[in-house]
PAZAPA-4460 file (N, C-alpha, C; in steps of 0.05 Angstrom, whole numbers, plus 32768, in hexadecimal, padded with zeros to 4 digits):
% residues 251
    n_x    n_y    n_z   ca_x   ca_y   ca_z    c_x    c_y    c_z   seq   type   mol
   7F5F   7DDC   81AC   7F45   7DDC   81AB   7F3B   7DC6   819E     1      X     A
   7F24   7DBE   81A2   7F14   7DA7   8191   7EF9   7DAC   818C     2      X     A
   7EEE   7DA0   817B   7ED0   7DA3   8175   7EC6   7D87   8177     3      X     A
   7EB4   7D83   818F   7EAB   7D68   8197   7E88   7D6A   8190     4      X     A
   7E85   7D55   8180   7E65   7D57   8176   7E57   7D43   818B     5      X     A
   7E3D   7D52   818A   7E2B   7D42   819C   7E24   7D27   8193     6      X     A
   7E21   7D14   81A9   7E16   7CFB   81A4   7E2B   7CEA   8193     7      X     A
   7E3F   7CF6   818F   7E57   7CEB   817F   7E4B   7CE3   8164     8      X     A
   7E3C   7CF5   8157   7E36   7CF3   813D   7E4F   7CF6   8128     9      X     A
   7E62   7D03   812F   7E7D   7D06   8121   7E91   7D05   8136    10      X     A
   7EA7   7CFF   812D   7EBF   7CFA   813A   7EC9   7D19   8145    11      X     A
   7ED4   7D1A   815A   7EDF   7D37   8166   7EF4   7D3C   814F    12      X     A
   7EF6   7D55   8150   7F09   7D63   813D   7F1F   7D71   814C    13      X     A
   7F36   7D70   814C   7F4B   7D7E   8157   7F51   7D99   8143    14      X     A
   7F4C   7DAF   8150   7F50   7DCA   8146   7F69   7DD5   8145    15      X     A
   7F7D   7DCC   8133   7F97   7DD8   8133   7F93   7DF3   8125    16      X     A
   7FA9   7E05   8127   7FA6   7E22   8116   7FA8   7E1C   80FB    17      X     A
   7F94   7E2E   80F3   7F8D   7E2F   80D5   7F6C   7E31   80D4    18      X     A
   7F64   7E28   80B9   7F45   7E2A   80B2   7F3B   7E0E   80B0    19      X     A
   7F26   7E0C   80BE   7F16   7DF6   80BD   7EFC   7DFB   80AD    20      X     A
   7EF7   7DF0   8096   7EE0   7DF5   8089   7ECE   7DDF   8088    21      X     A
   7EB2   7DE5   8094   7E9C   7DD6   809D   7E84   7DD7   8087    22      X     A
   7E80   7DC4   807D   7E67   7DC1   8069   7E5F   7DA5   8065    23      X     A
   7E4D   7DA3   804E   7E48   7D87   8046   7E56   7D7E   802E    24      X     A
   7E68   7D8D   8023   7E7B   7D88   800C   7E8B   7D71   8015    25      X     A
   7E91   7D5F   8003   7EA4   7D48   800E   7EBF   7D52   8013    26      X     A
   7EC8   7D66   8009   7EE4   7D71   8009   7EE2   7D85   8021    27      X     A
   7ECF   7D88   802F   7ED2   7D9B   8045   7EE1   7D8F   805B    28      X     A
   7EEE   7DA1   806F   7EFF   7D92   8086   7EED   7D84   8099    29      X     A
   7ED7   7D8C   809E   7EC7   7D81   80B1   7EAD   7D80   80A4    30      X     A
   7EA7   7D64   8097   7E8D   7D5C   8087   7E77   7D5B   809D    31      X     A
   7E64   7D6D   8098   7E4A   7D6B   80A8   7E30   7D64   8096    32      X     A
   7E25   7D4C   809A   7E0E   7D44   8088   7DF4   7D55   808E    33      X     A
   7DE2   7D53   807C   7DCB   7D64   8083   7DBE   7D75   806A    34      X     A
   7DA2   7D76   8066   7D99   7D84   8054   7D9D   7DA3   8056    35      X     A
   7D9E   7DAC   806C   7D9F   7DC6   8072   7DBD   7DD0   8075    36      X     A
   7DCF   7DC1   8071   7DEB   7DC8   8072   7DF3   7DCF   8053    37      X     A
   7E02   7DE5   8050   7E0A   7DED   8036   7E28   7DDD   8034    38      X     A
   7E2E   7DDD   8019   7E48   7DCF   8016   7E5E   7DDF   8021    39      X     A
   7E5F   7DFA   8024   7E74   7E08   8031   7E63   7E19   8049    40      X     A
   7E5C   7E0B   805C   7E48   7E19   8072   7E56   7E2C   8081    41      X     A
   7E6A   7E26   808C   7E7B   7E3E   809B   7E95   7E34   80A2    42      X     A
   7EA9   7E43   80AD   7EC1   7E3A   80B5   7ECA   7E41   80D0    43      X     A
   7EDC   7E36   80DC   7EE9   7E3E   80F5   7F09   7E43   80F0    44      X     A
   7F0F   7E5C   80F6   7F29   7E68   80F3   7F37   7E69   810C    45      X     A
   7F4A   7E56   8113   7F5A   7E54   8129   7F73   7E5D   812A    46      X     A
   7F79   7E71   813D   7F94   7E7F   813F   7F9B   7E82   8159    47      X     A
   7FB1   7E93   815E   7FBB   7E99   8175   7FA7   7EA7   818A    48      X     A
   7F93   7EB7   817C   7F81   7EC3   818A   7F69   7EB3   8193    49      X     A
   7F65   7E9B   8188   7F4D   7E90   818F   7F43   7E84   8175    50      X     A
   7F25   7E7D   8174   7F16   7E72   8163   7F05   7E87   8159    51      X     A
   7EFF   7E8B   813F   7EEE   7E9A   8131   7EDE   7E8D   811B    52      X     A
   7EC1   7E90   8122   7EB0   7E7F   8111   7EAA   7E93   80F8    53      X     A
   7EAB   7E8E   80DF   7EA0   7E9A   80CC   7E8C   7E8C   80B9    54      X     A
   7E73   7E9A   80B9   7E5C   7E8B   80AE   7E56   7E96   8090    55      X     A
   7E50   7E7E   807E   7E4C   7E87   8062   7E2D   7E93   805F    56      X     A
   7E2A   7EA4   804B   7E12   7EAF   804A   7DF9   7E9D   8046    57      X     A
   7DE6   7EA0   8056   7DCF   7E8C   8054   7DD0   7E75   8060    58      X     A
   7DE8   7E71   8073   7DEE   7E57   8082   7DE3   7E5B   809D    59      X     A
   7DD2   7E45   80A7   7DC2   7E45   80C0   7DDD   7E3A   80D5    60      X     A
   7DE0   7E4B   80E7   7DF2   7E44   80FB   7DE7   7E51   8117    61      X     A
   7DE6   7E42   812C   7DE0   7E4C   8147   7DFB   7E48   8159    62      X     A
   7DFD   7E5A   8169   7E14   7E5A   8181   7E04   7E5F   8199    63      X     A
   7E05   7E48   81A9   7DF7   7E46   81C6   7DD8   7E51   81BF    64      X     A
   7DD0   7E43   81AD   7DB3   7E40   81A7   7DAB   7E5D   819B    65      X     A
   7DBA   7E70   8194   7DB3   7E8A   8187   7DBB   7E88   8167    66      X     A
   7DAB   7E8F   8157   7DB1   7E92   813B   7DC7   7EA8   8135    67      X     A
   7DDA   7EA1   8127   7DEE   7EB4   8123   7DF5   7EB6   8106    68      X     A
   7E05   7ECF   80FE   7E0F   7ECC   80E2   7E26   7EDE   80E2    69      X     A
   7E36   7EE0   80C8   7E4D   7EEC   80C9   7E63   7EE1   80D6    70      X     A
   7E73   7EF2   80E6   7E8B   7EE8   80F3   7E88   7EF0   810D    71      X     A
   7E93   7EDC   811F   7E93   7EE0   813B   7EA6   7ECB   8149    72      X     A
   7EAE   7ED6   815C   7EC6   7ECC   8171   7EB5   7EB4   8181    73      X     A
   7EC5   7E9E   8185   7EB9   7E85   8196   7ECE   7E85   81AD    74      X     A
   7EC1   7E77   81C6   7ED0   7E6F   81DA   7ECA   7E54   81E3    75      X     A
   7EDB   7E48   81F4   7ED9   7E2B   81F8   7EBE   7E2B   820A    76      X     A
   7EAC   7E17   8203   7E94   7E14   8210   7E7D   7E19   81FA    77      X     A
   7E83   7E2C   81E7   7E6A   7E30   81D1   7E63   7E18   81C4    78      X     A
   7E49   7E19   81C3   7E39   7E04   81B4   7E32   7E0D   8198    79      X     A
   7E3B   7DFA   8182   7E31   7E04   8169   7E1C   7DF3   815F    80      X     A
   7E09   7DFE   814F   7DF7   7DEB   8142   7DF8   7DF1   8124    81      X     A
   7DFF   7DDD   8114   7E01   7DDC   80F9   7DED   7DC9   80ED    82      X     A
   7DD7   7DD2   80DF   7DC5   7DC0   80D5   7DB8   7DB0   80EB    83      X     A
   7DB9   7D96   80EC   7DB3   7D88   8105   7DC6   7D7C   8116    84      X     A
   7DDD   7D88   8110   7DF3   7D7E   8123   7DFE   7D94   8137    85      X     A
   7DFE   7D89   814E   7E0C   7D9D   8164   7E27   7D94   816D    86      X     A
   7E36   7DAA   8172   7E54   7DA5   817A   7E5B   7DB8   8190    87      X     A
   7E6C   7DB1   81A1   7E75   7DC3   81B5   7E96   7DC8   81B0    88      X     A
   7EA0   7DE0   81B3   7EBC   7DE8   81B3   7EC6   7DE3   81D0    89      X     A
   7ED8   7DD2   81CE   7EE9   7DCE   81E6   7F04   7DD4   81E5    90      X     A
   7F11   7DDB   81FB   7F2A   7DDF   8201   7F39   7DC8   8205    91      X     A
   7F54   7DC1   81F9   7F5F   7DA8   8200   7F67   7DA7   821D    92      X     A
   7F63   7D90   8225   7F72   7D8E   8243   7F8D   7D82   8243    93      X     A
   7FA1   7D93   824E   7FBD   7D81   824F   7FBF   7D6A   8262    94      X     A
   7FCE   7D58   8257   7FD7   7D43   8266   7FE9   7D4C   827D    95      X     A
   7FE0   7D45   8294   7FF0   7D4E   82AA   7FFC   7D35   82B3    96      X     A
   801B   7D34   82B9   802A   7D20   82C1   803A   7D29   82DC    97      X     A
   803B   7D16   82EF   804D   7D1E   8305   806A   7D1B   8300    98      X     A
   8079   7D33   8306   8093   7D32   82FF   80A3   7D1E   8311    99      X     A
   80B9   7D16   8304   80CB   7D01   8316   80D8   7D16   832B   100      X     A
   80D3   7D0E   834A   80D8   7D1F   835B   80F8   7D1D   8363   101      X     A
   8101   7D33   8364   8121   7D38   836D   8121   7D44   838C   102      X     A
   8138   7D47   8395   8136   7D4C   83B5   812B   7D68   83B7   103      X     A
   8135   7D7A   83A1   8128   7D94   83A6   810E   7D96   8393   104      X     A
   8101   7D86   838D   80E9   7D8F   8380   80D1   7D91   8397   105      X     A
   80BC   7DA0   838C   80A5   7DA2   839D   8096   7D8A   839A   106      X     A
   808C   7D7C   83AE   807F   7D61   83AC   8063   7D64   839C   107      X     A
   8057   7D7C   839C   803E   7D81   838E   8043   7D8B   8374   108      X     A
   805D   7D8B   8368   805F   7D99   8350   805A   7D80   8339   109      X     A
   804D   7D8E   8321   8046   7D7F   830A   8051   7D8E   82F4   110      X     A
   8056   7D7C   82DF   8061   7D8A   82C6   8047   7D81   82B3   111      X     A
   8042   7D93   829F   802A   7D91   828A   8036   7D87   8271   112      X     A
   802F   7D78   8262   8039   7D70   824B   8021   7D6B   8235   113      X     A
   8023   7D73   821E   800B   7D70   8209   8008   7D51   8207   114      X     A
   7FF0   7D4A   8201   7FE9   7D30   81FB   7FF6   7D2C   81DE   115      X     A
   8004   7D12   81DB   800E   7D0C   81C3   7FFB   7CFD   81B1   116      X     A
   8000   7D01   8197   7FF0   7CF0   8185   7FF4   7CD4   8189   117      X     A
   7FDF   7CC8   8180   7FDC   7CA7   8189   7FE9   7C98   816E   118      X     A
   7FDE   7CA0   8155   7FE7   7C97   8140   7FFB   7CA6   812C   119      X     A
   8009   7C99   8118   8018   7CA6   8108   8019   7C98   80EC   120      X     A
   801F   7CA7   80D6   8023   7C98   80BB   803E   7C99   80BA   121      X     A
   8048   7C7F   80AE   8068   7C81   80AB   8068   7C77   808C   122      X     A
   8076   7C8A   807F   8077   7C84   805D   8087   7C6E   8059   123      X     A
   8080   7C5C   8044   8089   7C43   803B   8093   7C46   801F   124      X     A
   808D   7C5C   8012   8093   7C60   7FF7   8099   7C7E   7FEC   125      X     A
   80A4   7C80   7FD6   80A5   7C9D   7FC9   80C3   7CAB   7FDA   126      X     A
   80BD   7CC5   7FD2   80D4   7CDA   7FDA   80D5   7CDC   7FF8   127      X     A
   80BC   7CD5   8004   80BA   7CDA   8022   80BD   7CBE   8032   128      X     A
   80C8   7CA9   8026   80D0   7C92   8035   80DA   7C96   804D   129      X     A
   80CE   7C88   805F   80DA   7C84   807F   80CB   7CA1   8091   130      X     A
   80C5   7CB2   8082   80B7   7CCA   8094   80A3   7CC0   80A3   131      X     A
   809F   7CD1   80BB   808A   7CC6   80CA   8079   7CE2   80D0   132      X     A
   805C   7CDD   80CC   8048   7CF4   80CD   8034   7CEF   80E4   133      X     A
   8036   7CFC   80FA   8025   7CF7   8111   800A   7D03   8107   134      X     A
   7FF4   7CF0   8113   7FDA   7CF9   810A   7FCC   7D06   8125   135      X     A
   7FCD   7D22   8129   7FC7   7D30   8144   7FAA   7D33   8142   136      X     A
   7F98   7D2C   812E   7F7E   7D32   812D   7F74   7D27   8114   137      X     A
   7F59   7D31   810C   7F4F   7D2C   80F0   7F63   7D38   80E2   138      X     A
   7F6E   7D2B   80C9   7F82   7D35   80B7   7F7B   7D2E   809D   139      X     A
   7F79   7D45   808B   7F74   7D45   806C   7F8E   7D40   8060   140      X     A
   7F91   7D30   8050   7FAB   7D2D   803D   7FA4   7D35   8020   141      X     A
   7FBC   7D41   801B   7FB8   7D4B   7FFC   7FCD   7D5C   7FF2   142      X     A
   7FC9   7D6C   7FDB   7FDB   7D7E   7FD4   7FD4   7D9C   7FE0   143      X     A
   7FBB   7DA2   7FE5   7FB1   7DBC   7FEC   7FBD   7DC7   8001   144      X     A
   7FC6   7DE2   8002   7FD4   7DEB   8017   7FC7   7DEB   8035   145      X     A
   7FAB   7DEA   8034   7F9C   7DE8   804D   7F98   7DCA   8059   146      X     A
   7FA8   7DB7   804B   7FA2   7D9B   8057   7FB8   7D9A   8070   147      X     A
   7FAD   7D8A   8082   7FBD   7D8A   809A   7FD6   7D75   8096   148      X     A
   7FD8   7D67   8083   7FF0   7D57   8076   7FF2   7D5E   8056   149      X     A
   8003   7D6F   8052   8004   7D79   8033   801B   7D6E   802E   150      X     A
   8019   7D5B   8016   8030   7D51   8007   802D   7D57   7FE9   151      X     A
   8046   7D61   7FE1   8049   7D6A   7FC7   804D   7D50   7FB0   152      X     A
   8038   7D42   7FAD   8039   7D2E   7F9A   8022   7D2F   7F88   153      X     A
   802B   7D31   7F6B   801A   7D34   7F56   8002   7D20   7F59   154      X     A
   800A   7D07   7F64   7FF5   7CF3   7F5F   7FDC   7CF5   7F71   155      X     A
   7FE0   7D08   7F88   7FCE   7D0D   7F9A   7FB7   7D23   7F91   156      X     A
   7F9F   7D21   7F97   7F8E   7D34   7F94   7F92   7D4C   7FA9   157      X     A
   7F84   7D63   7FA3   7F89   7D7F   7FB6   7F80   7D73   7FD1   158      X     A
   7F69   7D65   7FD3   7F5E   7D58   7FEC   7F5A   7D3F   7FE6   159      X     A
   7F6B   7D2E   7FED   7F6C   7D0F   7FE5   7F5E   7D01   7FF9   160      X     A
   7F60   7D01   8013   7F53   7CF1   8028   7F56   7D00   8040   161      X     A
   7F41   7CF5   804F   7F45   7CFA   806C   7F4B   7CE8   8080   162      X     A
   7F59   7CE8   8093   7F5F   7CD3   80A7   7F55   7CDF   80C6   163      X     A
   7F46   7CCC   80CF   7F38   7CD4   80EC   7F45   7CBE   8103   164      X     A
   7F55   7CCA   8113   7F5F   7CB7   8128   7F47   7CB0   813D   165      X     A
   7F46   7C99   8144   7F2E   7C90   8157   7F3C   7C7D   816A   166      X     A
   7F2B   7C75   8180   7F36   7C63   818E   7F3A   7C44   8184   167      X     A
   7F28   7C3F   816F   7F25   7C2B   8160   7F38   7C25   814A   168      X     A
   7F48   7C3D   8142   7F58   7C3D   812E   7F59   7C58   811B   169      X     A
   7F5B   7C56   8105   7F5F   7C70   80F2   7F4C   7C68   80DC   170      X     A
   7F37   7C7D   80DB   7F22   7C7A   80C7   7F2F   7C86   80AD   171      X     A
   7F2E   7C7D   8099   7F37   7C87   807D   7F1E   7C8F   8071   172      X     A
   7F1C   7CA9   8067   7F06   7CAF   8057   7F12   7CB9   8037   173      X     A
   7F0C   7CAE   8023   7F14   7CBB   8009   7F02   7CD5   8005   174      X     A
   7F0E   7CEA   7FF9   7F01   7D03   7FF4   7EFC   7D03   7FD6   175      X     A
   7EF4   7CF0   7FCB   7EF3   7CF0   7FAA   7F08   7CF6   7F9B   176      X     A
   7F1D   7CEB   7FA4   7F3A   7CEE   7F99   7F3B   7CDE   7F7C   177      X     A
   7F4C   7CEA   7F6C   7F4D   7CDC   7F4D   7F5A   7CBE   7F4F   178      X     A
   7F6F   7CBE   7F5E   7F80   7CA4   7F5F   7F7A   7C8F   7F76   179      X     A
   7F67   7C9A   7F88   7F5D   7C86   7F9C   7F6B   7C84   7FB7   180      X     A
   7F60   7C7B   7FCD   7F6C   7C74   7FE5   7F6E   7C56   7FEC   181      X     A
   7F7F   7C4F   7FF8   7F82   7C30   7FF9   7F84   7C25   8018   182      X     A
   7F7A   7C0D   8020   7F7E   7C04   8039   7F87   7BE9   8032   183      X     A
   7FA0   7BE4   803C   7FAD   7BC5   8036   7FA8   7BBD   8019   184      X     A
   7FAD   7BD5   8007   7FAC   7BC9   7FEB   7F91   7BCB   7FDE   185      X     A
   7F7C   7BCE   7FEC   7F64   7BD1   7FDE   7F5A   7BEE   7FE0   186      X     A
   7F4F   7BF7   7FC7   7F44   7C0F   7FC4   7F2B   7C16   7FD6   187      X     A
   7F28   7C29   7FE6   7F12   7C2D   7FF8   7F0C   7C47   7FF5   188      X     A
   7EEC   7C49   7FFB   7EE3   7C66   8001   7EE4   7C6D   801E   189      X     A
   7EE0   7C5B   802F   7EE4   7C59   804E   7EE9   7C43   805A   190      X     A
   7EFE   7C41   806C   7F03   7C2C   8077   7F11   7C33   8096   191      X     A
   7F17   7C1F   80A7   7F21   7C25   80BD   7F3F   7C14   80C2   192      X     A
   7F55   7C21   80C4   7F6E   7C14   80C1   7F75   7C16   80E6   193      X     A
   7F87   7BFC   80E5   7F93   7BF1   8100   7FB1   7BF7   80FC   194      X     A
   7FBF   7BFC   8113   7FDB   7BFB   8113   7FE5   7BE6   8105   195      X     A
   7FF8   7BEC   80F1   8008   7BD7   80E2   7FFD   7BD2   80C8   196      X     A
   7FE2   7BE0   80C5   7FD7   7BDD   80A8   7FE4   7BF1   8094   197      X     A
   7FDE   7BF0   807A   7FEB   7BFF   8066   7FD4   7C11   805D   198      X     A
   7FD9   7C2B   805D   7FC8   7C3E   804E   7FD3   7C4A   8036   199      X     A
   7FCA   7C4E   8020   7FD3   7C56   8006   7FC2   7C6E   7FFA   200      X     A
   7FD1   7C7F   7FF1   7FC2   7C94   7FE4   7FD1   7C96   7FC9   201      X     A
   7FC1   7C8B   7FB1   7FCD   7C86   7F95   7FE6   7C73   7F9C   202      X     A
   7FFD   7C79   7F91   8018   7C69   7F95   8025   7C6F   7FB1   203      X     A
   801E   7C81   7FBF   802A   7C87   7FD7   8022   7C70   7FEC   204      X     A
   8031   7C67   7FFA   802A   7C55   8011   8032   7C5B   802D   205      X     A
   8025   7C54   8040   802C   7C5D   805D   8026   7C45   806E   206      X     A
   802E   7C41   8085   802B   7C2C   8097   8023   7C3C   80B0   207      X     A
   800A   7C35   80BE   8001   7C3F   80D2   800A   7C36   80E9   208      X     A
   8017   7C46   80FA   8029   7C40   8115   8017   7C48   812B   209      X     A
   8017   7C3F   813F   800E   7C45   8159   8024   7C4D   8168   210      X     A
   8025   7C6B   816D   803D   7C74   817B   803E   7C6E   8199   211      X     A
   8028   7C6B   81A6   802C   7C65   81C2   8035   7C45   81C4   212      X     A
   8032   7C38   81B5   803C   7C1D   81B6   805B   7C1C   81B0   213      X     A
   8061   7C2A   8199   807A   7C2C   8190   8090   7C33   81AA   214      X     A
   8083   7C4D   81B6   8091   7C59   81CF   8094   7C46   81E2   215      X     A
   807C   7C39   81EA   807E   7C25   81FD   8092   7C0E   81F8   216      X     A
   8095   7C05   81E5   80A9   7BEF   81D9   80C1   7BF7   81D9   217      X     A
   80CC   7C10   81D0   80E6   7C1D   81D7   80EC   7C20   81F5   218      X     A
   80D6   7C26   8206   80E0   7C2C   8220   80E7   7C11   822F   219      X     A
   80DB   7BFB   8220   80DC   7BE2   822F   80F6   7BD6   8229   220      X     A
   8103   7BDE   8215   811E   7BD0   820C   8133   7BD6   8220   221      X     A
   813F   7BC4   8229   8153   7BC7   8241   8170   7BD2   8237   222      X     A
   817A   7BE0   8243   8196   7BED   823F   81AA   7BD7   8249   223      X     A
   81C2   7BDA   823F   81D8   7BC8   8248   81D8   7BCA   826A   224      X     A
   81D7   7BB2   8275   81D4   7BB0   8290   81F0   7BBB   82A0   225      X     A
   81F2   7BC8   82B5   820C   7BCE   82BE   821A   7BB7   82CB   226      X     A
   8235   7BB5   82C6   8243   7B9D   82D6   8240   7B9E   82F4   227      X     A
   8240   7B89   82FE   823C   7B86   831C   825D   7B85   8323   228      X     A
   8260   7B8D   833C   827A   7B8D   8348   827D   7B73   8356   229      X     A
   8292   7B65   8354   8297   7B49   835C   8298   7B4E   837E   230      X     A
   828C   7B34   838A   828D   7B32   83A5   82AB   7B36   83B0   231      X     A
   82AE   7B3F   83C6   82C7   7B47   83D6   82D8   7B2C   83DA   232      X     A
   82C9   7B13   83DF   82D6   7AFC   83EA   82E2   7AF3   83C9   233      X     A
   82D4   7AF8   83B3   82E0   7AF0   839A   82FF   7AFF   8397   234      X     A
   82F9   7B18   839D   8314   7B26   8395   8329   7B1B   83A9   235      X     A
   8322   7B15   83C1   8339   7B0F   83D5   8344   7AF4   83CA   236      X     A
   8330   7AE3   83C0   833D   7AC8   83BD   834B   7AC8   83A0   237      X     A
   8348   7ADC   8392   8356   7ADE   8377   8371   7AE4   837E   238      X     A
   8376   7AFB   838F   838C   7B0A   839B   839C   7AF3   83A9   239      X     A
   8390   7AE2   83B8   83A2   7AD1   83C9   83AD   7AB7   83B6   240      X     A
   8399   7AB2   83A1   83A6   7AA0   838C   83BD   7AAC   837E   241      X     A
   83BB   7AC3   8375   83D4   7AD0   8368   83EC   7ACE   837B   242      X     A
   83E8   7AD5   8394   8400   7ADA   83A5   840A   7ABF   83A8   243      X     A
   83FA   7AA5   83A9   8403   7A8E   83AE   8414   7A82   8398   244      X     A
   840C   7A8B   837E   8414   7A81   8366   8433   7A91   8365   245      X     A
   8436   7AA7   836A   844E   7AB7   836A   8460   7AA9   837E   246      X     A
   845A   7AA5   8399   846B   7A97   83AA   8473   7A7E   83A3   247      X     A
   8462   7A6B   8398   8468   7A52   838F   847F   7A54   8379   248      X     A
   847C   7A6A   8367   8490   7A6A   8350   84A9   7A76   835C   249      X     A
   84AD   7A82   8370   84C7   7A8C   837D   84D4   7A74   838B   250      X     A
   84C9   7A61   838F   84D6   7A4B   83A1   84E8   7A3E   8390   251      X     A
***
């Protein structure tokens, strides 16, 4: 599931299993601006059974243009209004790829694979040096259990920063951390990182990598070329030369 906002006022949010808190507070999982939006306005609880909307007392929320309150289940296609912001709950569309055909395959058969994340963080320091963390969607980094990327580092705030993958790069948003977020060594409140850039949270350093580019590069590296068989005339010429040398030696 994903939450797609009208008129692209906010980036789409991938809804993995867990709780997504929505509100105007800087540490909310989905920050929605507006005078009528409470700090903790509502939350989406995503599980195996679907998506449940839980609305805070006094919060104004509409679903499909009808005011609602309390707790209710949502379905793909439902439209939410939170303050002045509207969003639609959408089901993820799997990426379909045609399978390599074998003699026994059905010509019309396809296989379905989930779309892979475009970006990842590769740790450049600390105890996690060398580890890679794919960014499957909007990702909050910190020590809190509800963070999408939870790192047990004392120097991190409970909710330190938010990373938002886009087609133009990854947006870095500091969530009021104590020790700061960094882009290529400069402390930032908000910045856009490109593949190859360094992203830091206090002393932790990561390199932003483009997984699609890395996979393509790996696929383009040629393996050892098989040895070609010698032409038959070369084999015959070599055999004749050997026979002639043996006959000459016996004379």
